[in-house]
N, C-alpha and C positions, 0 to 999 in steps of 0.2 A: 504494500500500500504506500503510495507516494505521500499521502497526507500524514501529519503528525498524529499518532494515535492518542497522545496525551491531550485530549480535548477537555474543555471545561463546559459549563452549562450555558455559555453565552449563545443565545439563539441564532446570532448571525454566523457563528462558526460551525454549527451542527445543523445539517439539513439532510439527515439520512433516515431511511426507514428499512426495516427488515421484516421478513415474513417468517414467523415461527411455525413449525409443524408440531402440533400437540400430540400427546399420546393417544387421544381418541380419534385421530385422523383428520381433525379440523385444522385450519390455518388461522393465524392471527397476525395482522399487520401491527407493527409497533414502531414508534419513533425512538431513535437513539437519543437519550438524554445526555449521556456522558460515557466516555471510555477513560478509566482512571486506574491508578496503581493502588494496590492494597497488599501489604506484606511483600512477597517476592513475585507476585503475578499481576496481570492486568485483568480488569473486569469491565463489564458493560452494564449500564442501567437502561432498561427499556420500558416505555410507557405505551400500553395498547392504544391504538388510534381511536377505537370505538369502545367505550366502557359501557357495560350493561346498565350501570347506575351512574348518573352524572356526578353524584357526590363521592364516588369511589375514585381513588387514585392508586390503582394497583401498579406497582413498579416491580419489574422482574430483573433480578440480578443474575448474571452468568459470568463464568470464567471466559476470558477473551484471549485469543491468540490468532496468529496468521500462519497459513501454510507457506510453502516455498515460493509460491506465485503471488503472495500478498493477499490472498483471499481470507476473509475472516472466518474463524472457527469459534463457535459458542459451545461451551460445555456446562452441564448442570453442576451446581455446587451441592455435593452430597453430604458434606460434613457440617454439622451444626456450628462447630467452633469456627470454621472457615467462613461460614455464612455470617456469623456475628461480626467478625473482623471486617468483612466486605460491607455489611450494612452500616457499621460505624464509620468506615471511611467515606461512604457515600453521604451519610448524614453530615460529616465534617465538610465535605465538598459543597453540599447545599448551604450549610451555614456560612461558609466563606463567600460563596456567590451572593447570598442575601446581604451580607455585610458590605461587600464591594458595591452592590447595587445601591444600598442605602447611603454609604459614606464615601465611596470611592471618588466621587467628583468634587469633594470638599477640599481638596489639597490646595 
């Protein structure tokens, strides 16, 4: 992939969607919110394009890597401890983006 995979949540820098194939055979289109490091790996946060309930904000987290040709590979996070680390890293990313959005222009 020629783009920097260390993206933030700035809406101008991320304009990607992916289609997830679910276990029940259905597919779900998701917006890529962020690709970010946590621990020694990279992860991706996905938001379904269409939520069943408008009040829901289901965010899906996956381990992210690329094959030799630069194509993205998403792997399930099977371990609860790993998931907690990734969720905390994503929360910190959200907090820093909100802080930058609120106070970043006050310099």
